[in-house]
BAFI-3210 file (N, C-alpha, C; in Angstrom, 3 decimals, decimal comma, padded with zeros to 6 digits):
// residues 192
n [1|2|3|4|5|6|7|8|9|10|11|12|13|14|15|16|17|18|19|20|21|22|23|24|25|26|27|28|29|30|31|32|33|34|35|36|37|38|39|40|41|42|43|44|45|46|47|48|49|50|51|52|53|54|55|56|57|58|59|60|61|62|63|64|65|66|67|68|69|70|71|72|73|74|75|76|77|78|79|80|81|82|83|84|85|86|87|88|89|90|91|92|93|94|95|96|97|98|99|100|101|102|103|104|105|106|107|108|109|110|111|112|113|114|115|116|117|118|119|120|121|122|123|124|125|126|127|128|129|130|131|132|133|134|135|136|137|138|139|140|141|142|143|144|145|146|147|148|149|150|151|152|153|154|155|156|157|158|159|160|161|162|163|164|165|166|167|168|169|170|171|172|173|174|175|176|177|178|179|180|181|182|183|184|185|186|187|188|189|190|191|192]
n.u [-022,438|-025,631|-028,200|-031,289|-033,907|-036,854|-038,679|-041,683|-043,409|-043,711|-046,758|-049,292|-051,725|-053,539|-053,607|-054,046|-056,972|-057,455|-057,627|-057,536|-054,129|-052,221|-050,719|-050,843|-051,418|-049,440|-048,380|-047,376|-045,881|-047,582|-047,471|-048,209|-047,142|-044,302|-043,190|-043,648|-041,887|-039,347|-039,285|-039,080|-036,418|-034,493|-035,018|-034,104|-031,470|-029,676|-031,171|-031,489|-028,846|-027,603|-026,006|-026,721|-029,549|-032,527|-035,225|-039,194|-040,484|-042,265|-043,085|-043,973|-042,161|-039,740|-039,269|-039,643|-037,235|-035,231|-035,675|-034,932|-032,661|-030,526|-027,970|-027,610|-027,457|-030,345|-031,603|-033,836|-036,689|-038,621|-040,447|-040,958|-043,104|-046,268|-049,076|-051,818|-054,638|-056,755|-060,195|-060,765|-058,863|-057,718|-059,847|-062,019|-063,244|-066,028|-066,629|-066,872|-068,500|-071,112|-070,613|-070,679|-068,707|-066,632|-067,338|-067,477|-064,635|-063,761|-064,784|-064,183|-061,238|-059,895|-058,327|-059,045|-059,406|-058,993|-061,056|-060,181|-057,382|-054,646|-054,061|-053,959|-052,267|-050,566|-049,267|-047,826|-046,017|-044,656|-042,966|-041,915|-040,332|-038,708|-037,178|-035,916|-033,288|-031,518|-031,793|-030,631|-028,033|-026,721|-025,368|-022,837|-023,572|-025,998|-029,108|-031,342|-034,799|-036,933|-040,207|-043,562|-046,389|-047,972|-045,883|-044,134|-045,432|-045,836|-043,227|-042,179|-043,951|-043,446|-040,638|-040,008|-039,210|-040,370|-043,222|-045,691|-048,889|-049,835|-051,054|-050,541|-048,133|-048,697|-047,537|-047,545|-047,790|-044,397|-043,343|-042,042|-039,687|-036,661|-034,684|-032,483|-030,453|-030,731|-029,368|-030,280|-033,247|-034,961|-035,132|-036,993|-035,962|-036,833|-039,717|-041,079]
n.v [016,964|018,223|020,356|021,286|023,799|024,609|027,121|028,379|031,309|033,197|033,761|036,243|038,958|038,288|035,623|035,007|034,799|033,318|033,785|034,288|034,974|036,000|036,906|039,232|040,757|042,212|042,022|042,337|040,646|039,559|040,346|038,030|036,106|036,906|036,777|033,565|032,887|033,761|031,650|029,554|029,859|030,644|027,858|025,900|026,627|025,527|024,468|026,726|027,398|028,163|028,685|029,908|032,263|032,097|034,502|034,785|037,600|038,992|041,052|039,696|037,590|037,983|039,586|037,346|035,647|037,872|037,767|035,088|034,350|036,445|036,680|036,406|037,255|037,895|036,615|037,646|036,199|036,607|034,596|033,078|034,172|033,914|032,462|034,302|034,917|036,550|037,401|036,361|036,888|038,084|037,203|034,992|031,534|032,066|034,559|033,975|031,686|031,777|032,386|031,647|031,024|030,441|028,297|026,743|026,724|025,681|022,954|022,000|020,861|023,262|023,280|024,856|027,764|030,777|033,625|036,475|036,131|034,185|031,256|027,867|026,153|027,657|029,122|027,063|026,323|028,193|028,568|026,068|026,058|028,629|027,341|025,036|025,416|025,649|023,028|021,464|022,591|021,980|023,543|022,660|022,534|024,238|025,442|028,019|028,384|030,796|030,939|030,696|028,697|027,698|027,894|026,179|023,721|023,412|023,129|020,571|019,078|018,490|017,983|016,281|013,065|009,985|010,436|012,829|013,899|017,452|018,723|017,331|018,337|020,495|022,989|024,534|027,999|029,314|026,683|023,641|022,445|020,266|018,943|016,595|016,761|014,574|012,713|014,801|015,058|015,303|014,805|014,328|015,093|016,022|017,223|020,080]
n.w [049,681|048,551|049,495|050,158|051,352|051,676|052,893|054,153|054,389|057,300|059,240|058,441|058,522|057,051|056,485|059,167|059,147|057,303|054,992|050,765|050,348|048,116|045,105|044,267|046,814|048,908|051,871|055,328|057,354|060,645|064,404|065,546|063,674|063,631|066,048|066,185|064,185|065,149|067,313|066,572|064,983|067,097|068,616|067,043|065,404|063,669|061,595|060,162|059,043|056,144|052,726|050,864|049,589|048,225|047,605|047,363|045,880|047,617|050,319|052,734|052,660|052,364|054,759|056,262|055,503|056,230|059,194|059,686|058,220|058,730|058,351|055,404|052,119|050,379|047,236|045,001|043,622|041,125|040,025|041,890|043,105|044,670|043,611|041,527|043,166|041,859|041,761|044,121|045,501|048,973|050,020|052,050|052,462|053,797|052,767|050,179|049,943|048,594|046,103|042,799|041,141|042,729|044,060|041,839|041,198|043,313|043,595|041,279|042,211|042,920|039,985|037,861|035,956|037,285|038,194|036,651|037,590|037,768|035,907|037,602|036,729|035,049|036,980|038,458|036,260|036,020|038,460|039,033|036,555|037,283|039,602|038,345|037,284|039,810|040,161|038,254|038,591|040,887|043,920|046,296|049,754|051,756|050,031|050,716|050,399|050,914|050,426|049,455|050,263|048,313|046,224|047,247|047,085|044,613|043,422|044,779|044,322|041,630|041,251|043,634|045,042|046,748|044,273|044,956|044,951|044,298|046,566|048,813|049,697|051,160|053,474|057,060|057,717|058,380|058,209|056,690|054,011|054,326|051,854|050,278|047,299|044,731|041,899|040,176|041,405|044,025|047,702|050,104|053,520|055,892|057,115|058,544]
ca.u [-023,777|-026,441|-029,557|-032,430|-034,343|-038,091|-039,481|-042,969|-043,156|-044,742|-048,268|-049,818|-052,926|-054,514|-053,742|-054,837|-058,255|-057,983|-057,676|-056,050|-052,976|-051,800|-049,299|-051,198|-051,576|-048,280|-048,923|-046,531|-046,081|-048,388|-047,027|-047,835|-045,953|-042,960|-043,007|-043,656|-040,566|-038,170|-039,194|-038,599|-035,103|-033,962|-035,272|-033,411|-030,478|-029,133|-031,825|-031,238|-027,478|-027,382|-024,742|-027,638|-030,714|-033,651|-036,937|-040,128|-040,237|-043,383|-042,936|-044,057|-041,201|-038,667|-039,267|-039,273|-035,928|-034,468|-035,686|-034,347|-031,396|-029,785|-026,482|-027,629|-028,430|-031,449|-031,804|-035,157|-036,743|-039,992|-041,489|-041,558|-044,232|-047,254|-050,653|-052,674|-056,049|-057,658|-061,488|-060,889|-057,659|-058,240|-061,571|-061,963|-064,457|-067,360|-066,983|-066,832|-069,204|-072,131|-069,904|-070,795|-067,101|-065,752|-068,074|-067,255|-063,331|-063,560|-065,546|-062,797|-060,306|-058,844|-057,392|-059,563|-059,000|-059,221|-061,832|-059,182|-056,315|-053,785|-054,623|-052,835|-051,240|-049,295|-048,424|-047,150|-045,267|-043,177|-042,343|-041,083|-039,265|-037,452|-036,464|-035,109|-031,806|-030,797|-031,569|-029,586|-026,431|-026,321|-024,227|-022,458|-023,865|-027,359|-029,760|-032,797|-035,888|-038,350|-041,219|-045,032|-047,245|-048,243|-044,706|-043,536|-045,993|-045,279|-041,756|-042,086|-044,875|-042,779|-039,302|-039,735|-039,534|-041,644|-044,098|-047,182|-049,825|-049,882|-051,799|-049,766|-047,088|-048,989|-046,829|-048,302|-046,875|-043,234|-042,981|-041,328|-038,711|-035,619|-034,410|-031,168|-030,405|-030,198|-029,309|-031,243|-034,397|-035,214|-035,639|-037,302|-035,056|-037,774|-040,961|-041,197]
ca.v [017,093|019,725|020,459|022,577|024,101|025,080|027,548|028,991|032,280|033,509|034,469|037,637|039,021|037,429|034,210|034,678|035,418|032,393|034,800|033,847|035,859|035,584|037,386|040,650|041,264|042,484|042,561|042,292|039,726|039,868|040,336|036,502|035,767|037,241|035,527|032,257|032,441|033,579|031,034|028,532|030,261|029,782|026,535|025,110|027,537|024,717|024,095|027,725|027,339|028,161|029,275|030,861|032,352|032,824|034,683|035,786|039,392|039,504|041,390|038,567|036,446|038,792|039,763|036,062|035,853|038,711|036,945|033,532|034,202|037,441|036,340|036,198|038,449|037,208|036,647|037,792|035,406|037,355|033,748|032,820|034,928|032,970|032,371|035,555|034,386|037,236|037,740|035,918|037,167|038,670|036,914|033,437|030,561|032,498|035,397|033,406|030,448|031,887|032,756|030,496|031,284|029,795|027,082|026,151|026,287|024,454|021,683|021,531|020,720|024,331|023,131|025,190|028,812|031,911|034,606|037,726|035,860|033,266|029,728|027,190|025,261|028,659|029,098|025,590|026,031|029,043|028,142|024,953|026,499|028,927|026,144|024,048|025,500|025,477|021,517|021,093|023,016|022,227|023,931|022,191|022,766|024,378|026,350|028,151|029,265|031,407|031,660|030,591|027,610|027,189|027,582|024,752|022,530|023,670|022,649|019,522|017,901|018,363|017,510|015,573|011,748|009,544|011,426|012,764|015,059|018,950|019,324|016,637|019,036|021,588|023,004|025,591|028,964|028,882|025,193|023,647|020,918|019,914|018,134|016,578|016,402|012,878|012,475|015,737|014,890|016,024|013,771|014,802|014,566|016,342|018,368|020,390]
ca.w [049,617|048,155|050,352|049,581|052,512|051,736|054,004|053,528|055,067|058,627|059,148|058,189|059,281|056,059|057,083|060,315|059,080|056,098|053,357|049,738|050,065|047,137|044,542|044,372|048,363|049,432|053,198|056,224|058,906|061,614|065,230|065,932|062,743|063,905|067,377|065,966|063,426|066,099|068,580|065,666|064,502|068,409|068,983|065,975|064,828|062,674|060,622|059,379|058,572|054,615|052,355|049,616|050,040|047,442|047,787|046,818|046,298|048,354|051,534|053,952|052,274|052,534|055,929|056,970|055,376|057,255|060,829|059,694|057,797|059,406|057,699|054,085|051,102|049,587|046,129|044,966|042,424|040,602|039,441|043,013|043,554|044,897|042,586|041,645|043,104|041,138|042,380|045,424|046,485|050,041|050,624|052,743|052,476|054,294|051,818|048,738|049,528|047,752|044,817|042,064|040,152|043,599|044,163|040,780|040,913|044,370|043,008|040,474|043,101|042,507|039,351|036,596|035,683|038,221|037,672|036,653|038,068|037,130|036,098|038,503|035,677|034,544|038,045|038,735|035,694|036,574|039,497|038,456|035,493|038,232|040,574|037,472|036,934|040,923|040,644|037,611|038,771|042,272|044,901|047,490|050,848|051,748|049,478|051,449|049,533|051,596|049,541|049,755|050,433|046,861|045,616|047,479|046,308|042,916|043,264|045,248|043,279|040,280|041,492|045,029|044,655|045,468|043,648|045,492|044,549|044,442|047,860|049,891|050,180|051,947|055,101|057,795|057,621|058,887|058,351|055,411|053,901|054,107|051,036|049,665|045,624|044,462|040,536|039,406|042,080|045,749|048,453|051,410|054,627|057,144|056,892|059,788]
c.u [-024,666|-027,781|-030,329|-033,547|-035,711|-038,774|-040,683|-042,791|-044,293|-046,141|-048,452|-051,373|-053,932|-054,576|-053,967|-056,502|-058,808|-057,870|-057,080|-055,581|-052,337|-050,798|-049,694|-051,397|-050,405|-048,033|-047,730|-046,666|-046,852|-047,406|-046,894|-047,057|-044,558|-042,593|-042,763|-042,128|-039,426|-038,248|-038,470|-037,131|-034,441|-034,041|-034,713|-032,233|-030,080|-029,692|-031,630|-029,351|-027,767|-026,216|-025,534|-029,117|-031,687|-035,178|-037,909|-039,905|-041,193|-042,846|-042,838|-042,687|-039,995|-038,281|-038,917|-037,886|-034,902|-034,497|-034,814|-033,085|-030,681|-028,702|-026,137|-028,216|-029,076|-031,648|-033,038|-035,617|-038,464|-040,734|-041,785|-042,605|-045,562|-048,393|-050,999|-054,003|-057,357|-058,922|-061,502|-059,837|-058,600|-059,308|-061,005|-063,175|-065,871|-067,647|-067,358|-067,954|-070,633|-071,897|-069,898|-069,424|-066,345|-066,142|-067,313|-065,611|-062,881|-063,790|-064,778|-061,280|-059,366|-058,108|-057,713|-058,681|-059,629|-059,855|-060,391|-057,742|-055,706|-054,225|-053,520|-051,563|-049,846|-048,383|-047,743|-046,033|-043,880|-042,376|-041,474|-039,771|-038,391|-036,654|-035,358|-033,698|-031,211|-030,372|-030,535|-028,577|-026,752|-025,412|-024,154|-023,019|-025,467|-028,267|-030,998|-033,506|-037,009|-039,529|-042,931|-045,621|-047,405|-046,808|-043,812|-044,348|-046,099|-044,227|-041,664|-043,015|-044,377|-041,424|-038,792|-039,872|-039,671|-042,584|-045,646|-047,856|-049,477|-050,155|-051,098|-048,610|-047,412|-048,142|-047,923|-047,490|-045,686|-042,898|-042,397|-040,657|-037,719|-035,225|-033,032|-031,305|-029,888|-030,584|-030,637|-032,623|-033,942|-035,568|-035,780|-036,794|-036,373|-038,626|-040,869|-042,512]
c.v [018,331|019,279|021,444|022,631|025,041|025,646|028,353|030,313|032,432|033,749|035,677|037,442|038,553|036,044|033,873|034,488|034,396|032,934|034,030|035,147|035,633|036,587|038,714|041,768|041,042|042,774|042,248|041,154|040,189|039,500|038,264|035,604|035,571|036,470|034,342|031,728|032,891|032,693|029,589|028,411|029,675|028,594|025,796|025,887|026,698|024,220|025,679|028,402|027,431|028,849|030,379|031,044|032,644|032,839|035,097|037,089|039,795|040,163|040,527|037,746|037,125|039,325|038,524|035,617|036,745|037,860|035,770|033,423|035,647|037,665|036,205|037,038|037,562|037,548|036,524|037,041|035,665|035,947|032,660|033,158|033,577|033,406|033,890|034,888|035,430|037,829|037,138|036,159|038,323|038,345|035,347|032,700|031,514|033,652|035,131|032,264|030,511|032,120|031,586|029,913|030,424|028,896|026,461|025,272|025,300|022,802|020,761|021,219|021,631|024,298|023,748|026,896|030,125|032,834|035,891|037,182|034,841|031,800|028,644|026,503|026,351|028,940|028,244|025,810|027,231|029,247|026,958|025,340|027,558|028,444|025,385|024,221|025,404|024,004|021,029|021,512|023,219|022,746|023,150|022,779|022,968|025,497|026,821|028,817|029,705|031,972|031,314|029,052|026,891|027,056|026,568|023,594|022,511|022,571|021,339|018,283|017,554|017,216|016,474|013,959|010,766|010,971|011,382|013,883|016,574|019,167|018,457|017,239|020,467|021,819|024,273|026,864|028,802|027,624|025,181|022,280|021,371|018,729|017,892|016,504|015,349|012,587|013,585|015,820|015,382|014,828|014,116|014,141|014,720|017,531|018,488|021,534]
c.w [049,433|048,490|050,060|050,832|052,024|052,469|053,597|054,952|056,091|058,260|059,175|058,734|058,336|056,015|058,145|060,029|057,513|055,073|052,483|049,803|048,783|046,245|043,832|045,514|048,816|050,936|054,348|056,821|059,893|062,886|065,760|064,937|063,032|065,236|066,856|065,158|064,188|067,146|067,679|065,686|066,153|068,932|068,052|064,898|063,656|061,422|059,527|059,030|057,213|054,236|051,003|049,740|048,672|047,754|046,912|047,027|047,088|049,608|052,844|053,669|052,583|053,924|056,730|056,933|056,249|059,081|060,693|059,422|057,664|058,387|056,150|053,303|050,410|047,909|045,599|043,440|041,971|040,591|040,742|043,710|043,821|043,685|042,963|041,979|042,656|042,026|043,876|046,648|047,771|050,592|051,207|052,193|052,534|053,196|050,537|048,711|048,753|046,240|044,119|041,290|041,402|043,849|042,921|040,501|042,278|044,180|042,071|040,861|042,809|041,279|037,871|036,886|037,040|037,819|037,940|037,474|037,504|037,322|036,974|037,513|035,363|035,870|038,890|037,519|035,712|037,518|039,617|037,474|035,999|038,947|039,656|037,495|038,623|040,566|039,485|037,420|039,967|042,975|045,658|048,842|050,767|051,229|050,275|050,314|050,302|050,854|050,135|049,579|049,303|045,845|046,141|047,321|045,204|042,600|043,335|044,636|041,854|040,607|042,681|044,363|046,387|045,284|044,374|045,069|045,258|045,982|049,235|050,436|050,737|053,450|055,661|057,782|058,630|058,931|056,528|055,216|053,993|053,276|050,640|047,893|045,425|042,674|039,812|040,172|043,543|046,497|049,995|052,561|056,060|056,579|058,368|059,696]
res [m|t|e|f|l|f|l|r|h|g|r|t|a|g|n|l|r|s|n|y|v|g|g|r|t|d|e|p|l|c|p|a|g|i|e|a|l|r|a|a|r|d|a|c|p|e|r|f|a|a|q|r|l|f|v|s|p|m|l|r|c|r|e|t|a|a|l|c|f|p|h|l|t|p|t|p|v|e|e|f|r|e|c|d|f|g|v|f|e|g|k|n|f|q|d|l|e|n|d|p|r|y|r|a|w|v|e|g|n|c|a|g|p|i|p|e|g|e|h|p|d|a|f|m|a|r|c|r|s|a|f|a|p|l|l|e|h|p|a|p|g|r|t|a|l|v|v|h|g|g|t|i|m|a|i|l|s|a|f|a|r|p|e|r|p|y|f|d|y|h|v|s|n|g|g|g|y|l|c|t|e|e|n|g|l|l|r|i|v|e|q|f]
***
């Protein structure tokens, strides 16, 4: 059997403030994020039994991987980096609520271009393209991916069945999905 474990990185200071923490903000986990990951690992150690580990190169993902999978050497995948939120990066809704560019983006279901950032379609395409070879040539056992919330949503909205929209796959920091590979697609076994 082939399994894929998708784990969103732990909380950062920016996550605590509900900031857009994307592909250009390389911040570490915050103390609360580290504590929550340790508690999750200790409460369910079997979840973190994997044979392979792929990570986003961002510090928060590498730190999460080291805490949750200390027995594995991670393989960084540049294309698993979070979306570049451009001028929205490092800001939250309160900071941006009067910015007409932000309001237009939100009113467009966050699907349009991000000023000075990455287009969501391009972001999803690069995440999916990087994951596709892992699914096309699945290795037996469990492969863990420690990545970003957006990366998980991009991959699952393309490869999981039954199909669901992108935002339906949102998970909190330290949360994720356990999936099995079936005929080149993913079947969700557990959301945590």
